[in-house]
C-alpha positions as semicolon CSV with decimal commas, in nm:
position;residue;x (nm);y (nm);z (nm)
1;M;4,392;-2,248;3,807
2;S;4,234;-2,585;3,747
3;T;3,899;-2,622;3,565
4;T;3,611;-2,643;3,814
5;V;3,359;-2,781;3,568
6;T;3,361;-3,080;3,336
7;F;3,185;-3,097;2,998
8;D;2,993;-3,370;2,807
9;P;3,092;-3,371;2,527
10;P;3,441;-3,299;2,588
11;E;3,550;-2,929;2,561
12;E;3,779;-2,772;2,303
13;R;3,889;-2,412;2,293
14;H;3,801;-2,208;1,975
15;S;4,133;-2,157;1,795
16;T;4,081;-1,777;1,733
17;L;3,813;-1,677;1,957
18;W;3,993;-1,755;2,273
19;I;4,120;-1,415;2,357
20;S;4,403;-1,417;2,624
21;D;4,270;-1,108;2,829
22;G;3,909;-1,215;2,790
23;N;3,697;-1,208;3,104
24;V;3,429;-1,442;3,035
25;V;3,390;-1,784;2,884
26;L;3,108;-1,895;2,664
27;S;3,033;-2,267;2,599
28;A;2,812;-2,418;2,317
29;E;2,777;-2,767;2,166
30;S;2,883;-2,820;1,812
31;L;2,594;-2,920;1,571
32;D;2,732;-3,278;1,544
33;K;2,722;-3,295;1,938
34;A;3,073;-3,420;1,935
35;R;3,250;-3,125;2,119
36;T;3,170;-2,841;2,350
37;I;3,341;-2,536;2,204
38;L;3,460;-2,270;2,443
39;F;3,501;-1,903;2,356
40;R;3,694;-1,657;2,572
41;I;3,582;-1,308;2,500
42;H;3,538;-0,979;2,662
43;K;3,196;-0,913;2,825
44;S;3,162;-0,572;2,685
45;L;3,143;-0,724;2,328
46;L;2,804;-0,871;2,421
47;S;2,686;-0,642;2,700
48;D;2,725;-0,325;2,470
49;Q;2,498;-0,468;2,221
50;S;2,245;-0,679;2,418
51;E;2,018;-0,592;2,707
52;V;2,005;-0,981;2,789
53;F;2,376;-1,012;2,841
54;A;2,415;-0,665;3,013
55;S;2,158;-0,776;3,264
56;M;2,343;-1,115;3,309
57;F;2,685;-0,958;3,361
58;A;2,545;-0,697;3,610
59;M;2,460;-0,970;3,865
60;P;2,696;-0,970;4,172
61;Q;3,031;-1,148;4,116
62;G;2,983;-1,517;4,136
63;L;2,605;-1,525;4,118
64;D;2,365;-1,574;3,820
65;N;2,046;-1,402;3,769
66;E;1,860;-1,654;3,991
67;G;2,119;-1,607;4,273
68;K;2,277;-1,935;4,204
69;A;2,663;-1,968;4,214
70;V;2,817;-1,905;3,872
71;E;3,038;-2,200;3,738
72;M;3,390;-2,102;3,668
73;Y;3,640;-2,209;3,415
74;E;4,004;-2,136;3,486
75;G;3,899;-1,858;3,722
76;L;3,661;-1,694;3,483
77;P;3,277;-1,700;3,489
78;L;3,139;-1,964;3,260
79;V;2,815;-1,901;3,059
80;K;2,672;-2,208;2,914
81;L;2,441;-2,133;2,609
82;P;2,181;-2,344;2,449
83;D;2,277;-2,228;2,105
84;D;2,506;-2,441;1,865
85;A;2,864;-2,337;1,844
86;E;2,871;-2,260;1,479
87;S;2,591;-2,001;1,512
88;L;2,760;-1,848;1,818
89;E;3,094;-1,826;1,634
90;V;2,916;-1,642;1,342
91;L;2,743;-1,400;1,602
92;I;3,067;-1,312;1,783
93;Q;3,255;-1,265;1,450
94;A;2,961;-1,044;1,344
95;L;2,993;-0,838;1,654
96;R;3,346;-0,769;1,587
97;D;3,307;-0,697;1,225
98;T;2,965;-0,712;1,057
99;L;3,103;-0,768;0,708
100;Y;3,242;-1,094;0,842
101;V;2,922;-1,274;0,744
102;L;2,949;-1,123;0,397
103;I;3,321;-1,197;0,334
104;F;3,410;-1,522;0,516
105;S;3,208;-1,775;0,709
106;P;3,389;-2,104;0,738
107;Y;3,106;-2,308;0,879
108;F;2,874;-2,311;0,596
109;N;2,884;-2,490;0,270
110;L;2,580;-2,418;0,059
111;G;2,364;-2,386;0,370
112;Q;2,482;-2,703;0,539
113;P;2,668;-2,606;0,857
114;T;2,976;-2,803;0,957
115;F;3,206;-2,706;1,227
116;A;3,575;-2,617;1,146
117;H;3,841;-2,384;1,276
118;L;3,899;-2,045;1,111
119;S;4,267;-2,179;1,065
120;D;4,136;-2,450;0,832
121;S;4,048;-2,184;0,552
122;P;4,198;-1,856;0,424
123;F;4,079;-1,568;0,617
124;Y;3,898;-1,329;0,368
125;E;3,743;-1,566;0,125
126;H;3,469;-1,403;-0,070
127;S;3,174;-1,631;-0,126
128;T;3,096;-1,696;-0,492
129;K;2,781;-1,894;-0,408
130;S;2,530;-1,612;-0,378
131;D;2,455;-1,748;-0,039
132;T;2,456;-1,419;0,179
133;P;2,114;-1,510;0,338
134;L;2,251;-1,844;0,448
135;R;2,555;-1,668;0,606
136;V;2,352;-1,395;0,776
137;Q;2,073;-1,627;0,915
138;P;2,273;-1,768;1,220
139;A;2,385;-1,424;1,340
140;L;2,042;-1,271;1,266
141;L;1,874;-1,546;1,467
142;L;2,095;-1,489;1,783
143;A;2,092;-1,111;1,731
144;S;1,701;-1,127;1,742
145;K;1,704;-1,370;2,040
146;Y;1,944;-1,165;2,250
147;L;1,785;-0,835;2,159
148;M;2,087;-0,693;1,970
149;N;1,895;-0,433;1,790
150;E;2,184;-0,254;1,630
151;L;2,356;-0,554;1,486
152;R;2,015;-0,695;1,376
153;A;1,971;-0,370;1,174
154;K;2,329;-0,393;1,029
155;L;2,268;-0,754;0,908
156;I;1,936;-0,676;0,745
157;R;2,097;-0,391;0,564
158;I;2,354;-0,641;0,416
159;V;2,066;-0,840;0,289
160;E;1,882;-0,530;0,151
161;F;2,196;-0,417;-0,032
162;Q;2,156;-0,712;-0,268
163;W;1,804;-0,640;-0,367
164;P;1,601;-0,364;-0,512
165;L;1,383;-0,189;-0,273
166;D;1,147;-0,020;-0,507
167;R;1,008;-0,069;-0,854
168;N;1,239;0,181;-1,021
169;E;1,556;0,022;-0,882
170;L;1,419;-0,324;-0,982
171;E;1,352;-0,207;-1,338
172;R;1,706;-0,040;-1,362
173;R;1,877;-0,352;-1,260
174;D;1,676;-0,573;-1,495
175;A;1,740;-0,346;-1,784
176;I;2,117;-0,381;-1,717
177;L;2,069;-0,767;-1,718
178;D;1,856;-0,760;-2,025
179;R;2,130;-0,581;-2,233
180;T;2,468;-0,669;-2,072
181;K;2,703;-0,949;-2,091
182;K;3,029;-0,994;-1,910
183;I;3,329;-0,958;-2,124
184;E;3,622;-1,181;-2,017
185;L;3,950;-1,234;-2,192
186;G;3,829;-1,069;-2,496
187;S;3,549;-1,313;-2,544
188;E;3,180;-1,293;-2,468
189;C;3,042;-1,502;-2,187
190;E;2,748;-1,522;-1,960
191;W;2,687;-1,346;-1,622
192;S;2,839;-1,543;-1,353
193;H;2,599;-1,659;-1,059
194;M;2,790;-1,467;-0,818
195;Y;2,656;-1,142;-0,965
196;L;2,288;-1,247;-0,918
197;P;2,126;-1,287;-0,585
198;E;1,941;-1,614;-0,522
199;P;1,578;-1,542;-0,437
200;A;1,458;-1,846;-0,243
201;A;1,712;-1,819;0,036
202;A;1,629;-1,447;0,054
203;I;1,265;-1,507;0,078
204;S;1,306;-1,774;0,350
205;L;1,514;-1,528;0,559
206;A;1,266;-1,242;0,497
207;E;0,971;-1,451;0,609
208;E;1,158;-1,564;0,915
209;F;1,260;-1,222;1,038
210;N;0,986;-1,012;0,870
211;I;1,225;-0,820;0,628
212;Q;0,940;-0,677;0,412
213;S;1,175;-0,431;0,213
214;I;1,306;-0,722;-0,002
215;M;0,999;-0,931;-0,037
216;P;0,856;-0,771;-0,359
217;A;1,169;-0,783;-0,563
218;A;1,269;-1,125;-0,425
219;Y;0,925;-1,285;-0,505
220;Y;0,922;-1,129;-0,851
221;D;1,248;-1,270;-0,920
222;L;1,143;-1,615;-0,803
223;M;0,851;-1,604;-1,033
224;R;1,115;-1,584;-1,329
225;C;1,321;-1,893;-1,196
226;S;1,279;-2,247;-1,337
227;P;1,123;-2,484;-1,086
228;S;1,325;-2,773;-1,242
229;R;1,657;-2,623;-1,178
230;D;1,825;-2,617;-0,834
231;W;2,084;-2,336;-0,755
232;D;2,344;-2,558;-0,574
233;D;2,328;-2,824;-0,849
234;A;2,377;-2,543;-1,127
235;L;2,697;-2,417;-0,957
236;E;2,857;-2,734;-1,080
237;E;2,754;-2,638;-1,434
238;M;2,885;-2,357;-1,653
239;P;2,807;-2,001;-1,530
240;F;2,435;-1,919;-1,620
241;I;2,266;-1,599;-1,713
242;M;1,922;-1,477;-1,611
243;D;1,782;-1,444;-1,964
244;P;1,443;-1,289;-1,935
245;G;1,321;-1,468;-2,238
246;N;1,425;-1,822;-2,131
247;Y;1,391;-1,834;-1,756
248;L;1,666;-2,083;-1,693
249;K;1,771;-1,915;-1,366
250;P;1,768;-2,174;-1,086
251;A;1,689;-2,131;-0,719
252;R;1,717;-2,302;-0,382
253;W;1,361;-2,426;-0,413
254;H;1,403;-2,657;-0,105
255;L;1,443;-2,367;0,122
256;L;1,102;-2,211;0,053
257;P;0,874;-2,218;0,364
258;P;0,502;-2,323;0,297
259;V;0,379;-1,967;0,342
260;A;0,624;-1,843;0,061
261;L;0,511;-2,112;-0,179
262;L;0,151;-2,014;-0,117
263;K;0,248;-1,643;-0,199
264;L;0,416;-1,738;-0,509
265;L;0,122;-1,946;-0,634
266;K;-0,106;-1,650;-0,553
267;L;0,136;-1,412;-0,756
268;R;0,138;-1,648;-1,056
269;D;-0,243;-1,693;-1,048
270;L;-0,287;-1,302;-1,034
271;F;-0,064;-1,217;-1,317
272;E;-0,205;-1,507;-1,538
273;N;-0,573;-1,434;-1,484
274;R;-0,599;-1,063;-1,416
275;E;-0,608;-0,804;-1,685
276;F;-0,388;-0,505;-1,592
277;A;-0,355;-0,186;-1,800
278;W;-0,057;-0,324;-2,006
279;T;-0,248;-0,629;-2,129
280;T;-0,494;-0,403;-2,307
281;L;-0,264;-0,136;-2,438
282;W;-0,332;-0,224;-2,808
283;Q;-0,699;-0,141;-2,736
284;V;-0,616;0,229;-2,665
285;M;-0,790;0,451;-2,906
286;P;-0,566;0,730;-3,006
287;K;-0,726;1,071;-3,025
288;C;-0,502;1,220;-3,279
289;E;-0,606;1,304;-3,638
290;S;-0,402;1,019;-3,783
291;R;-0,585;0,787;-3,551
292;K;-0,579;0,498;-3,788
293;R;-0,208;0,506;-3,856
294;C;-0,122;0,532;-3,469
295;R;-0,360;0,248;-3,396
296;E;-0,200;0,027;-3,660
297;I;0,144;0,111;-3,507
298;L;0,028;0,020;-3,161
299;T;-0,120;-0,319;-3,290
300;S;0,194;-0,403;-3,474
301;I;0,415;-0,352;-3,169
302;H;0,205;-0,606;-2,981
303;K;0,154;-0,849;-3,263
304;S;0,476;-0,842;-3,448
305;K;0,525;-1,143;-3,651
306;N;0,892;-1,093;-3,674
307;E;0,951;-1,102;-3,299
308;D;0,642;-1,312;-3,216
309;A;0,561;-1,036;-2,951
310;F;0,203;-1,161;-2,908
311;T;0,325;-1,501;-2,828
312;R;0,579;-1,365;-2,580
313;I;0,317;-1,157;-2,413
314;C;0,097;-1,458;-2,348
315;S;0,395;-1,679;-2,229
316;L;0,563;-1,422;-2,022
317;R;0,256;-1,246;-1,873
318;A;0,271;-1,437;-1,552
319;R;0,649;-1,433;-1,506
320;N;0,794;-1,101;-1,611
321;P;0,540;-0,837;-1,710
322;L;0,777;-0,553;-1,649
323;F;1,016;-0,706;-1,907
324;V;0,724;-0,703;-2,159
325;I;0,630;-0,341;-2,080
326;R;0,998;-0,238;-2,143
327;G;0,998;-0,409;-2,486
328;I;0,681;-0,230;-2,570
329;E;0,827;0,103;-2,458
330;E;1,143;0,058;-2,649
331;R;0,968;-0,022;-2,973
332;L;0,739;0,300;-2,928
333;L;1,056;0,496;-2,908
334;V;1,147;0,420;-3,253
335;S;0,795;0,418;-3,403
336;D;0,635;0,693;-3,602
337;M;0,350;0,729;-3,344
338;C;0,254;1,088;-3,304
339;L;0,346;1,275;-2,973
340;D;-0,008;1,289;-2,844
341;C;-0,073;0,919;-2,875
342;N;0,280;0,841;-2,741
343;C;0,187;1,035;-2,438
344;E;-0,142;0,856;-2,393
345;V;0,030;0,519;-2,423
346;E;0,305;0,619;-2,166
347;A;0,021;0,706;-1,922
348;Y;-0,103;0,362;-1,963
349;I;0,233;0,211;-1,920
350;T;0,286;0,423;-1,594
351;T;-0,051;0,284;-1,473
352;A;0,044;-0,065;-1,561
353;R;0,373;-0,033;-1,383
354;N;0,213;0,091;-1,061
355;E;-0,072;-0,171;-1,073
356;I;0,198;-0,452;-1,095
357;W;0,409;-0,325;-0,806
358;E;0,113;-0,247;-0,580
359;E;-0,023;-0,604;-0,621
360;L;0,331;-0,753;-0,585
361;C;0,371;-0,565;-0,247
362;R;0,021;-0,664;-0,138
363;I;0,073;-1,030;-0,168
364;S;0,447;-1,070;-0,097
365;C;0,426;-0,861;0,234
366;A;0,097;-1,008;0,343
367;P;0,123;-1,104;0,714
368;V;0,163;-1,479;0,781
369;S;-0,152;-1,628;0,957
370;P;-0,095;-1,805;1,284
């Protein structure tokens, strides 16, 4: 049957999402406005997930939801969507296999969408750019727009999987990064960027779709990144390691929305200027009989000249207080401090950790003002 509608710009069938027994055709313009991409799929793929599409397809044959005649393409109903073809392709692929956005998305190169056919690239090509939020965003945007709640939840879980969701998990992951280096071909090398989630893109996604579960860990990680280093530029360099003492980890700073930058400045200001329990640990007066000796041990842990701990505490206080606390705790374990004093200091450490996490959650998850 001949085509009953013309397209401007000219139409082009999607190379893999033109299903021979599909019963509906979707059209969307490419981002460069050079082509109209046609997708032939099954209605049920959309209607099973979306109330919006279910209502649309429930209309009498040949009529749209306004009672007007539906345009046809080769005998099939044609639905013209206002979304870009690149995002629509990612949405359809995510509906077929949610892991698609994590394993392969051919349209995105470091967050800059460019239209291409699936056949132009190998099918399952795992991303090594730590760009999961950039891959998820198009599908998540359309899933939210068309009320695809189940798909939206799955996409958010993919993002959550990359980030610690509580303080204990954050500290466990950081402790591994503090101590471990990747061993490759018998030689020691740095952790590759592909093993480290990039915080700025994650924060941008979280702020756009209110994913509060990842905000505390992502903002905490961003505090430790170097503002002078860009993530995508660093991909061209040697693999880098997130060294808690050097803070050379880059970020996609250009993706931060204004509200995120404001929250980051508030966190930095908070940790620089407010005294938490951990900043006054050495002032704890041990209550044991060997008070003087335990006090000297505690003071030496903070002001060790060999490790320059006092300088580290001053310089790291705003960026990584949990790292400083872990260092204090590790030195306490090998010290001669008595059991009673050790328990008292541990209680202060627990209070300090809780204070840090509570303030981190309060600021990072604060609602955005209209």
